[in-house]
Backbone as ProteinMPNN parsed JSONL, in Angstrom:
{"seq_chain_A": "MTNEQPMMAGSATVFVVTDITASLAYYRDVFGFEVTFEDGSPPGYVCLCREEVSLHLLAAARTKRLPGQGGLCVFVRDVDQLYAELAERGATLVNQPQDRHYGMRDFDAVDADGNQITFGMGVGAAA", "coords_chain_A": {"N_chain_A": [[96.502, -8.363, -36.434], [94.148, -6.781, -38.529], [93.679, -5.161, -41.753], [91.229, -4.115, -42.081], [88.654, -1.657, -42.128], [87.08, -0.064, -39.335], [83.666, -0.722, -38.539], [80.73, 1.033, -38.084], [78.022, -0.126, -36.426], [75.566, 0.437, -35.335], [73.492, 2.574, -33.285], [72.421, 4.468, -30.404], [70.359, 6.903, -29.168], [70.595, 8.881, -26.236], [68.403, 10.064, -23.955], [68.124, 12.416, -21.408], [66.144, 12.38, -18.572], [63.721, 13.655, -16.252], [61.873, 12.197, -14.621], [62.236, 9.019, -14.644], [60.658, 6.702, -14.484], [58.066, 7.54, -15.24], [58.716, 8.487, -17.79], [59.627, 6.146, -19.04], [57.195, 4.716, -19.136], [55.748, 6.42, -20.854], [57.232, 6.338, -23.283], [56.999, 3.626, -23.808], [54.159, 3.079, -23.752], [52.943, 5.122, -25.274], [54.617, 5.828, -27.5], [55.185, 3.29, -28.338], [57.473, 1.745, -27.874], [59.532, -1.032, -26.888], [60.619, -2.184, -23.774], [63.876, -3.114, -23.214], [65.945, -3.322, -21.445], [66.682, -2.627, -18.045], [68.317, -0.771, -15.561], [68.917, -0.977, -12.237], [66.814, -0.387, -9.315], [64.588, 1.705, -8.085], [64.72, 2.064, -11.698], [67.621, 3.59, -13.152], [68.638, 3.829, -15.57], [67.527, 3.046, -18.779], [66.856, 0.93, -21.539], [65.284, 1.02, -24.678], [63.466, -0.249, -27.509], [62.147, -0.019, -30.812], [61.228, -1.576, -33.627], [63.855, -0.93, -35.751], [64.981, 1.047, -34.229], [66.749, 2.317, -31.511], [66.551, 3.589, -28.234], [67.674, 5.224, -25.388], [67.12, 5.944, -21.952], [68.134, 8.119, -19.405], [68.313, 8.742, -16.003], [68.012, 11.963, -14.633], [69.18, 12.438, -12.17], [71.469, 10.934, -12.198], [73.413, 12.153, -13.718], [75.27, 15.046, -14.873], [74.262, 16.299, -17.003], [71.571, 18.138, -18.466], [68.026, 17.557, -18.288], [65.768, 17.154, -21.071], [67.083, 18.22, -23.276], [67.54, 16.745, -25.508], [67.497, 15.447, -28.877], [66.178, 13.712, -31.697], [66.058, 12.203, -34.862], [63.902, 10.198, -36.622], [63.587, 8.0, -39.235], [60.897, 6.958, -41.186], [58.563, 4.705, -42.834], [55.905, 5.372, -43.432], [54.807, 8.265, -42.694], [52.401, 9.597, -42.161], [50.662, 7.586, -41.284], [51.999, 6.801, -38.95], [51.825, 9.187, -37.506], [49.032, 9.314, -37.077], [48.735, 7.022, -35.459], [50.285, 7.721, -33.166], [48.965, 10.034, -32.34], [46.493, 8.979, -31.626], [47.281, 7.471, -29.447], [47.858, 9.414, -27.625], [50.153, 11.053, -27.74], [52.344, 13.856, -27.244], [52.185, 16.067, -29.579], [53.882, 18.257, -31.679], [53.487, 19.414, -34.158], [51.767, 18.846, -37.305], [52.117, 16.272, -39.867], [53.947, 17.426, -42.643], [54.925, 18.449, -45.899], [58.2, 19.396, -46.434], [60.544, 21.987, -47.381], [63.054, 20.905, -47.607], [62.884, 18.394, -48.651], [61.635, 16.437, -47.121], [58.871, 14.83, -45.508], [57.515, 15.444, -42.523], [56.999, 15.365, -38.897], [56.903, 16.595, -35.504], [57.383, 15.431, -32.151], [57.229, 15.535, -28.576], [58.586, 14.687, -25.304], [57.762, 14.675, -21.76], [59.822, 16.175, -20.669], [60.71, 17.695, -22.737], [62.414, 16.644, -24.624], [62.918, 16.026, -28.029], [61.502, 14.289, -30.775], [61.76, 13.896, -34.176], [59.836, 12.649, -36.701], [60.064, 11.322, -39.878], [59.926, 11.11, -43.523], [61.393, 10.718, -46.768], [60.421, 12.733, -49.567], [59.369, 13.252, -52.961], [62.134, 14.0, -55.062], [63.976, 13.461, -53.111], [63.22, 11.151, -51.887]], "CA_chain_A": [[95.704, -7.181, -36.698], [93.74, -6.725, -39.932], [93.624, -3.843, -42.382], [89.839, -3.743, -42.256], [88.193, -0.435, -41.493], [86.028, -0.325, -38.355], [82.324, -0.493, -39.048], [79.735, 1.442, -37.103], [76.937, -1.072, -36.666], [74.322, 0.863, -34.721], [73.61, 3.658, -32.316], [71.252, 4.731, -29.572], [70.297, 8.228, -28.557], [70.326, 8.856, -24.8], [67.664, 11.228, -23.466], [68.112, 12.628, -19.966], [64.754, 12.625, -18.16], [63.522, 13.972, -14.842], [61.174, 11.08, -13.977], [62.502, 7.908, -15.568], [59.544, 5.757, -14.471], [57.016, 8.12, -16.075], [59.222, 8.539, -19.16], [59.599, 4.773, -19.555], [55.798, 4.412, -19.463], [55.378, 7.227, -22.018], [57.851, 5.781, -24.496], [56.441, 2.286, -24.018], [52.715, 3.06, -24.005], [52.527, 6.107, -26.272], [55.432, 5.69, -28.71], [55.205, 1.895, -28.751], [58.775, 1.101, -27.695], [59.617, -2.183, -25.985], [61.716, -2.072, -22.813], [64.79, -4.242, -23.397], [66.907, -3.373, -20.347], [66.532, -1.659, -16.963], [69.403, -0.847, -14.595], [68.574, -0.458, -10.918], [65.433, -0.465, -8.841], [63.992, 2.009, -9.391], [65.748, 2.156, -12.735], [68.307, 4.853, -13.41], [68.981, 3.779, -16.988], [66.602, 2.143, -19.453], [66.997, 0.783, -22.986], [64.028, 0.742, -25.36], [63.599, -0.458, -28.951], [60.978, -0.212, -31.665], [61.795, -1.987, -34.907], [65.309, -0.747, -35.853], [65.361, 2.254, -33.49], [67.074, 2.152, -30.096], [66.516, 4.819, -27.458], [68.007, 4.993, -23.989], [66.727, 6.993, -21.016], [69.041, 8.249, -18.271], [67.745, 9.57, -14.946], [68.755, 13.208, -14.45], [69.935, 12.347, -10.92], [72.71, 10.187, -12.443], [74.301, 12.856, -14.644], [75.284, 16.502, -14.8], [73.545, 16.793, -18.178], [70.223, 18.604, -18.151], [66.946, 16.879, -18.995], [65.014, 17.884, -22.071], [67.926, 18.841, -24.295], [67.808, 15.756, -26.552], [66.772, 15.446, -30.144], [66.377, 12.512, -32.491], [65.281, 12.122, -36.102], [63.622, 8.803, -36.952], [63.064, 7.852, -40.58], [59.804, 5.99, -41.197], [58.03, 4.392, -44.169], [54.623, 6.049, -43.633], [54.769, 9.266, -41.634], [51.008, 9.926, -41.826], [50.134, 6.471, -40.493], [52.594, 6.885, -37.618], [51.225, 10.347, -36.845], [47.693, 8.906, -36.622], [48.919, 6.086, -34.339], [50.763, 8.429, -31.979], [47.89, 10.933, -31.903], [45.498, 8.134, -30.958], [47.851, 7.016, -28.167], [47.991, 10.553, -26.719], [51.475, 11.677, -27.788], [52.412, 15.313, -27.302], [52.61, 16.348, -30.951], [54.193, 19.675, -31.854], [52.925, 19.839, -35.433], [51.254, 17.766, -38.138], [52.991, 15.974, -41.005], [53.927, 18.439, -43.692], [56.035, 18.396, -46.851], [59.138, 20.489, -46.136], [61.376, 22.411, -48.513], [64.287, 20.116, -47.634], [62.638, 17.079, -49.233], [61.09, 15.495, -46.143], [57.539, 15.011, -44.916], [57.807, 15.091, -41.145], [56.332, 16.017, -37.767], [57.675, 16.541, -34.267], [56.731, 15.064, -30.9], [58.104, 15.745, -27.42], [58.222, 14.019, -24.055], [57.446, 15.602, -20.67], [60.977, 17.037, -20.413], [60.999, 18.503, -23.919], [63.209, 15.918, -25.617], [62.128, 16.05, -29.259], [61.707, 13.309, -31.836], [61.193, 14.232, -35.473], [59.555, 11.463, -37.507], [59.926, 11.794, -41.243], [60.255, 10.281, -44.682], [61.724, 11.51, -47.94], [59.382, 12.925, -50.575], [59.884, 13.779, -54.216], [63.45, 13.552, -55.493], [64.754, 13.041, -51.935], [62.689, 9.893, -51.353]], "C_chain_A": [[95.379, -7.137, -38.189], [93.771, -5.291, -40.439], [92.188, -3.372, -42.602], [89.526, -2.452, -41.512], [87.131, -0.788, -40.452], [84.67, 0.008, -38.959], [81.42, -0.073, -37.902], [78.479, 0.651, -37.397], [75.615, -0.664, -36.034], [74.563, 2.01, -33.773], [72.333, 3.745, -31.49], [71.378, 6.136, -29.012], [69.983, 8.053, -27.073], [69.641, 10.165, -24.423], [67.772, 11.267, -21.95], [66.695, 13.052, -19.587], [64.67, 12.848, -16.65], [62.927, 12.794, -14.078], [61.264, 9.869, -14.9], [61.348, 6.899, -15.597], [58.403, 6.266, -15.357], [57.448, 8.164, -17.54], [59.225, 7.162, -19.801], [58.174, 4.413, -19.976], [55.347, 5.162, -20.711], [55.954, 6.634, -23.306], [57.322, 4.383, -24.815], [54.989, 2.359, -24.493], [52.263, 3.998, -25.111], [53.302, 5.946, -27.574], [55.58, 4.24, -29.172], [56.555, 1.208, -28.668], [58.655, -0.073, -26.729], [60.814, -1.977, -25.063], [62.583, -3.313, -22.941], [65.806, -4.375, -22.266], [66.575, -2.288, -19.338], [67.676, -1.872, -15.983], [68.962, -0.192, -13.298], [67.107, -0.625, -10.582], [65.241, 0.618, -7.78], [65.084, 2.213, -10.431], [66.347, 3.559, -12.84], [68.695, 4.971, -14.873], [68.106, 2.712, -17.632], [66.913, 2.114, -20.94], [65.648, 0.385, -23.569], [64.302, 0.567, -26.854], [62.221, -0.512, -29.59], [61.521, -0.405, -33.071], [63.311, -1.78, -34.884], [65.828, 0.448, -35.047], [65.587, 1.911, -32.02], [67.096, 3.519, -29.433], [66.808, 4.46, -26.014], [67.568, 6.201, -23.169], [67.66, 6.948, -19.82], [68.401, 9.191, -17.261], [68.631, 10.788, -14.715], [69.619, 13.175, -13.183], [71.282, 11.646, -11.101], [73.711, 10.922, -13.338], [74.265, 14.354, -14.383], [74.573, 17.12, -16.003], [72.118, 17.158, -17.794], [69.172, 17.822, -18.92], [66.333, 17.791, -20.061], [65.817, 18.531, -23.174], [68.182, 17.917, -25.485], [66.963, 15.934, -27.792], [67.145, 14.23, -30.958], [65.519, 12.615, -33.737], [65.15, 10.65, -36.462], [62.992, 8.761, -38.337], [62.061, 6.71, -40.599], [59.324, 5.767, -42.627], [56.736, 5.136, -44.466], [54.404, 7.025, -42.483], [53.339, 9.602, -41.219], [50.369, 8.835, -40.973], [50.702, 6.517, -39.076], [52.023, 8.068, -36.843], [49.854, 9.981, -36.27], [47.795, 7.973, -35.413], [49.307, 6.829, -33.069], [49.715, 9.402, -31.446], [46.833, 10.149, -31.128], [45.983, 7.676, -29.588], [48.091, 8.165, -27.19], [49.359, 11.202, -26.689], [51.346, 13.199, -27.788], [53.034, 15.681, -28.64], [52.763, 17.854, -31.128], [53.544, 20.23, -33.116], [52.431, 18.614, -36.193], [52.227, 17.463, -39.266], [52.812, 17.015, -42.103], [55.126, 18.213, -44.599], [56.91, 19.626, -46.621], [59.999, 20.798, -47.368], [62.657, 21.588, -48.649], [64.051, 18.668, -48.051], [62.126, 16.021, -48.278], [59.637, 15.846, -45.856], [57.708, 14.547, -43.487], [56.911, 15.814, -40.155], [57.19, 15.802, -36.536], [56.786, 16.162, -33.09], [57.736, 15.284, -29.776], [57.642, 14.904, -26.244], [58.0, 15.088, -22.983], [58.585, 16.572, -20.371], [61.296, 17.958, -21.585], [61.948, 17.86, -24.901], [62.348, 15.756, -26.861], [62.52, 14.937, -30.217], [61.01, 13.827, -33.079], [61.045, 12.937, -36.227], [59.353, 11.933, -38.934], [60.277, 10.76, -42.287], [60.551, 11.204, -45.852], [60.535, 11.593, -48.89], [60.025, 13.492, -51.837], [61.227, 13.188, -54.573], [64.294, 13.02, -54.341], [64.344, 11.673, -51.425], [63.519, 8.7, -51.702]], "O_chain_A": [[96.241, -7.423, -39.02], [93.875, -4.339, -39.665], [91.961, -2.344, -43.24], [90.049, -2.188, -40.429], [86.355, -1.72, -40.663], [84.549, 0.91, -39.788], [81.354, -0.745, -36.873], [77.928, 0.741, -38.494], [74.624, -1.377, -36.192], [75.706, 2.373, -33.494], [71.305, 3.168, -31.842], [72.409, 6.496, -28.445], [69.199, 7.182, -26.698], [70.224, 11.241, -24.555], [67.535, 10.261, -21.283], [66.12, 13.957, -20.192], [65.456, 12.295, -15.881], [63.419, 12.432, -13.009], [60.463, 9.718, -15.822], [61.09, 6.3, -16.641], [57.838, 5.5, -16.138], [56.64, 7.91, -18.433], [58.867, 7.018, -20.97], [57.971, 3.863, -21.059], [54.636, 4.598, -21.543], [55.239, 6.455, -24.292], [57.214, 4.012, -25.984], [54.635, 1.77, -25.514], [51.297, 3.702, -25.814], [52.701, 5.93, -28.648], [56.051, 3.992, -30.281], [56.766, 0.189, -29.325], [57.781, -0.094, -25.862], [61.901, -1.632, -25.524], [62.096, -4.434, -22.796], [66.456, -5.412, -22.134], [66.228, -1.168, -19.712], [67.978, -3.006, -15.612], [68.67, 1.004, -13.263], [66.279, -0.953, -11.432], [65.707, 0.442, -6.655], [66.232, 2.498, -10.091], [65.666, 4.565, -12.643], [69.033, 6.049, -15.36], [67.959, 1.612, -17.1], [67.201, 3.15, -21.538], [64.955, -0.476, -23.028], [65.239, 1.151, -27.399], [61.257, -0.987, -28.99], [62.179, 0.472, -33.631], [63.993, -2.401, -34.069], [66.995, 0.818, -35.175], [64.738, 1.301, -31.371], [67.599, 4.488, -30.001], [66.252, 3.5, -25.48], [67.637, 7.338, -23.635], [67.945, 5.878, -19.282], [67.996, 10.301, -17.607], [69.851, 10.665, -14.613], [70.67, 13.814, -13.132], [72.15, 11.758, -10.235], [74.754, 10.363, -13.68], [73.34, 14.863, -13.749], [74.311, 18.323, -16.022], [71.533, 16.551, -16.897], [69.392, 17.458, -20.075], [66.376, 19.017, -19.961], [65.272, 19.324, -23.942], [68.957, 18.263, -26.377], [65.868, 16.494, -27.755], [68.286, 13.769, -30.921], [64.375, 13.067, -33.672], [66.147, 9.939, -36.591], [61.978, 9.415, -38.582], [62.337, 5.624, -40.09], [59.641, 6.549, -43.523], [56.481, 5.497, -45.615], [53.881, 6.656, -41.431], [53.088, 9.866, -40.043], [49.618, 9.131, -40.043], [49.973, 6.297, -38.109], [51.765, 7.956, -35.644], [49.552, 10.297, -35.119], [47.035, 8.111, -34.454], [48.724, 6.595, -32.01], [49.591, 9.576, -30.233], [46.341, 10.608, -30.098], [45.181, 7.513, -28.668], [48.485, 7.929, -26.048], [49.702, 11.849, -25.7], [50.358, 13.751, -28.273], [54.25, 15.615, -28.814], [51.874, 18.625, -30.766], [53.103, 21.379, -33.14], [52.653, 17.48, -35.769], [53.073, 18.295, -39.594], [51.7, 17.421, -42.44], [56.205, 17.836, -44.14], [56.421, 20.755, -46.614], [60.149, 19.97, -48.266], [63.276, 21.586, -49.713], [64.907, 17.81, -47.836], [62.176, 14.831, -48.588], [59.23, 17.003, -45.949], [58.014, 13.379, -43.25], [56.172, 16.734, -40.506], [58.08, 14.952, -36.516], [55.608, 16.517, -33.034], [58.946, 15.228, -29.994], [56.494, 14.467, -26.176], [58.046, 16.282, -23.281], [58.346, 17.672, -19.873], [62.071, 18.903, -21.436], [62.268, 18.464, -25.924], [61.176, 15.39, -26.762], [63.702, 14.673, -30.443], [59.824, 14.157, -33.05], [62.014, 12.194, -36.384], [58.559, 12.841, -39.182], [60.835, 9.702, -41.997], [60.038, 12.32, -45.927], [59.746, 10.654, -49.006], [61.08, 14.124, -51.787], [61.438, 11.987, -54.402], [65.213, 12.228, -54.55], [65.052, 11.086, -50.607], [63.185, 7.58, -51.315]]}, "name": "protein", "num_of_chains": 1, "seq": "MTNEQPMMAGSATVFVVTDITASLAYYRDVFGFEVTFEDGSPPGYVCLCREEVSLHLLAAARTKRLPGQGGLCVFVRDVDQLYAELAERGATLVNQPQDRHYGMRDFDAVDADGNQITFGMGVGAAA"}
């Protein structure tokens, strides 16, 4: 046994969704994620990735957790460019990019269940 401290090397948010097939298509086609794993046919659990971000979808029928209660903050290099891309792809956008008092420029998007992703980047001294 070594004295090394454990290292957390990554994470993935799990969103509970009502219709996993429709949600998979939304995250793939609108948010630009790549499907990296599907469990079951039809799938009950799906893994998706875009660049360094991992997101998992879990069918509501497989858990007691309620759909639409998830939230995720994704840090990006160019929030305005991503906003334009997602708007063009038909994402459900809650607001437009805006400089916030907490040192971020960000915007929010949701899926059909209400799971929310905030995309943002640091501005000013926080950048």
